[in-house]
GUKELO-747114 format. One record per residue: x, y, z of N, C-alpha, C in turn; residue in one letter. Coordinates in steps of 0.1 Angstrom, whole numbers, plus 5000, padded with zeros to 4 digits. Atoms other than C-alpha are relative to their C-alpha. Layout:
<sites>
XYZXYZXYZa/...
</sites>
This chain:
<sites>
500849874999500050005001500850115000x/499049885001502850245007500550034988x/499450005015504550154973499050074992x/501149975008501250224957499650165001x/500049894996500850534975501250124994x/498749925004504450674965499850014987x/499949985013503950584930498950084995x/501049915004500650774928500250135003x/499449834999502151094943500750034990x/499149965011504751064919499650034989x/500749965011502551034890499350155002x/500649874999500551324902501050115001x/499049905001503651534908500750044985x/499649995015504851484871498950054993x/501549935008501151564857500150155003x/500349874998501351884876501350084994x/498849955004504851964865499850044985x/500349995014503851904828499050134998x/501049885003500752104833500550165001x/499449844997502752414847500850034990x/499149975011505352404818498950034990x/500749985011502452384795499150145001x/500649874997500652674811501050114998x/499149895003503952884809500050034988x/499950015013504152804775498650074992x/501449945005500452894766500250185005x/499849874996501353234787500850074991x/499149945010504153304766499650024987x/500749975016502353234732499150125001x/501049904998499553454745500950144999x/499449904996502053724753500850054986x/499349985013503853684718499050054991x/501549955008500153724701499850135004x/500549864996499554034720501150104996x/499049905006502854204712500050014985x/500349995014502354104676498950104996x/500949905004499054274674500250125005x/499549864997500254584693500950044989x/499249945010502854604667499450034988x/500649995012500554554638498950135001x/501249905002497754804649500650135008x/499549904995499955044668501350054994x/498849975003503655044659500050024984x/500049975015503055004620499450124998x/500649865002500655304621501050115003x/499049884998503155544638501049994988x/498950005010506055434614499550044987x/500749955013503755454585500050144998x/500349855003502655804592501150084999x/498849915001506155934599500550004984x/499749995015506955804564499250074990x/501049935011503955934546499950165001x/499849854997504356284562501350054995x/498649975006508056284552499950014984x/500050015016507156184516499350114996x/501249915004504156424515500850134997x/499249854999506556734526501050014990x/499049985010509356644503499450004986x/500649985011506856604473499650144997x/500849845003505056944478501250094997x/498749905002508557114479500749984987x/499450015013509556974446499050044988x/500949955011506557114428500450144997x/499649835005507157454407499450095007x/500749894990504657654427499549955011x/500350054986504457574463499450135009x/500249904994502257794481500450005016x/499350014988503957904511499350035013x/500849954991501158044531498549984997x/501650025003497458024535499450134990x/500649895007495758224506499150085005x/501149964994493058474512498949914999x/501250074997489858314525499250024989x/501150005010487458204497498749955007x/501350064993483858064500500349885006x/499750144993483657784524499049914992x/500950085007481057624500500949924988x/499250065009483057354481499650004986x/500849985013480457354454500250134994x/499949875006480457714449501650024995x/498849985003484157714447500649934988x/500050075010484157444421499550054989x/500749945011481857634400500850134996x/499249885003484057944403501349974991x/498950045006486857744394500149944986x/500450045013485357584363500050114990x/500249865007484357924351501450064997x/498949935002487758064354501249944994x/498750065002490357784348499649904988x/500150115012488257544323500149875003x/499650134999489157204316501349975005x/498950024992491657044337501049934989x/499050065007495056924321500249855007x/499650134995496256554326501250015008x/498949994992498656514355501149904991x/499050095006501956374344500649895011x/499550144993503756034357501550004992x/498550005005507556084351500849875000x/499550134998508655764364499349905008x/500950104994507055434373500749985014x/499850024986506955374410500350175007x/499949864995507055774415498950045008x/500849944993505355954440499650114993x/500449905006503356204422498950105004x/501249904993500456364442499949975013x/500450004985499156434476498449994999x/501549985000495556364483499750045015x/500749924989493356564507498749975002x/501450044999490256444523499550055014x/500449934988488756684548499049905008x/500850074990486256424561500749885007x/499150094993489156204573500650095011x/499549924992490456504592500450114994x/499749885007491356864587501450014996x/498950015005494856794581500749884993x/499850125008494556484562500850024987x/499349975012497156464537501049894999x/499150124999498956164523500449974985x/499349995013501356094492499249884990x/500450085009500055904462501149964991x/499150045009502455674444499649894992x/500350065012502355494413500249845004x/499950144996501655104421499549975013x/500950064988499854904447500649875007x/499550124993502254644459500250055015x/500049984987502854614496501350095004x/498849934998506154794493499450165000x/500649854999503855124486499050015010x/501249984990500755044507500449995016x/499449984985502854964538500650115006x/499249915000504955244534499650154997x/500549875005503555534515498650034999x/501549974997499755484522499349984986x/500849985009498055564488500749944987x/499750065013498755344456499350014989x/500750005014497755414421500149894992x/500150105012496655124399500650054988x/499149975010499155164372499149994987x/501050035011496455024346498950124999x/501049895001494055334355500750124994x/499649885002494055684345500850095008x/499549914992495655984360499050115004x/500849894999494256294374499550084988x/500449925010492356504349499849944985x/500050075011492456234322498349955002x/501450055001488956104309500149855004x/499950124995488355774327500149995014x/500150044986489155624361501350015007x/498849974991491955744384499849915013x/500450074992491755454407501349975012x/498750024989493955394442499549905010x/500350084988494055184472500950045009x/499349984989495055204506499549905012x/500550094988494955014540498950045006x/501249974991491855034562500449995015x/499650044988493754894592501649974998x/498450014997497754904602500350074988x/499149915009500355074583499350144997x/500449865002498855424587498449995000x/501550035001495155294582499450114992x/500449865009494755574553498750004999x/501749995004491155474544499049945011x/500650054989489955374578498750064998x/501449954999487055614574499450014986x/500550005014486255534538498550005001x/501350024999482855424548499150125004x/500549884993482155764564499650124988x/500249915014482155964527498649994999x/501549995005478756104520499950134992x/500149895010477156374499500550115006x/499449874997478756694499501650005003x/498950034995482056554508501150034987x/499150015009485156664485501149915002x/498550035000488556504477500850074991x/499249915008491356704465501349934998x/498750045006494256584445501050124997x/498949905004497556814442501049924994x/498750045007500056734416500850114995x/499349895006502656934398499250114990x/500749925010499957084375499250095008x/501049924991497757194404499049925009x/500950074989494757104425498649944991x/501150065006491856864412499149995012x/501250014988488556864432499049894996x/501050115004486556564431498749995011x/501450024992482756514445499849895002x/500150144997481956214463498649954993x/501250045006479256024445499249875004x/500550154995478655644459500949935006x/499150114993480055364477499349864998x/500550145000479554984471500949895005x/498950114994480954664484500049894991x/499850105009482254414461500949895005x/499250114999484054074459501450054997x/498749975006487954094457500449994988x/499650015014488053984424499250074990x/500749905010485754244409500950104996x/499249925006488254384388499250124991x/500649915010485554564367499950155007x/500249874994485454854393501450074995x/498749945003489054964379499850044984x/500249965013487655014344499950144996x/500349885003487555334326498550065004x/501349964995483855334332499749875009x/500050134991483455084362498749934997x/500950075001481354794356499649994985x/500450015011480954864320501050004988x/499050045009483554704297499750064987x/499949975013484354844265499250144998x/500749875003482455184270501250105001x/499249885000484355514261499550085013x/500649914987484455744293499850134993x/500349875005483156084290500350115013x/499849934988484156194326501149955007x/498850044993487056184349499249965014x/500550054986486255984381501349975009x/499050054990488255884412499249895007x/500350134994487955544426500949955013x/499250024988489055474463499649845002x/500450144996489455104473500749965013x/499350044987490154924505499349865003x/500550124995489154624526498950035008x/501050004992485954534541499249885004x/500349894989484454504569501450035005x/498949954994487254654591500749875007x/499450114995489854404602499849854993x/500150115010489054164572500350044988x/499750005014489954104537499049924992x/501350095004486553924531499550074985x/500849945009485154194507500950154997x/499349865001486354544493498850114998x/501149865000484654874497500850104991x/499949925012484555114467499450125002x/500649885000484055474469500350074990x/499849925014483455684437500050145003x/500149845000484056064433500150034985x/500049945014483756274401500650124998x/499149855000485956554390499150114995x/501049885000484256894395500850104991x/499249875005487157134387501449985005x/498350004996490857224389500450135000x/499249884999493057514397501549984998x/498650025001496657564387500550035012x/499249994988499357554412500150135004x/499849855000500057924407498850075007x/501249904994496558024420499949945014x/500250054986497057814452498749915005x/501150135000494757564468498650025002x/501249994996491157544472499850065014x/500149954986489957724504499849895009x/500350134991488757394520501149955004x/498650104996492357254522501050115000x/498849925000494357584523500949965013x/499550014989495157524559501149875001x/499250134998496157164555501150004989x/499050005009498257244524501450095005x/499149934993500157514543500949925010x/499450064990500657284571501149894994x/499250085008502057024546501350064997x/498949935004504357264530501050045012x/499249984989505657354566500649895004x/499250134995506556994572499549975015x/
</sites>
């Protein structure tokens, strides 16, 4: 009986030791997972923000006409401003893309924050989206061209540039600054599609073979948040443009001045 008791105690002690080791391993794995999540959701955003702000400031300094200060206040109504710009400046020129992989534009979206300004780079690989924020689909048109100027950005991590894409609504404007000047797009609609729905990138989305008569901007990102199951697509239509020498539209004047200042 004493031997059986001793053997039973020994087996129980070994089981407890194994359980203890497994418990420590699970805790360690849990901490590693938590650290990875913190890195993905926090650190990648900080690092990407730093890189994107630096790229934005460097780009606007290269433009020929850089507004160094806020221009005189204009109308606060973006629609009225666009109408005035159409009457004064007419049809927009097409933006130029000098080199593949080049960062060629800055996008301002007041709905995403009064100082929201992110660089736009040709290409949609992870080297662009993870570091520079907004990538231009090379197969699509450029600002000012008839057709579809389509871009992509992360909704979470790496700056979560398009996190609020679902908040866009009637009356919202999206502004694109290039070497040529400032292009103003008016939000039109949003849809949810499957990841394979490449027809949203056509010159006229969902209408293959149709010749475009207008210039549109298409924003693409993942949906729902923290998932890649679907894609959220937001469309805007070009309303007007103004040359760089005339300064930015009043709605983004402060944001542009802040970007120039770095």
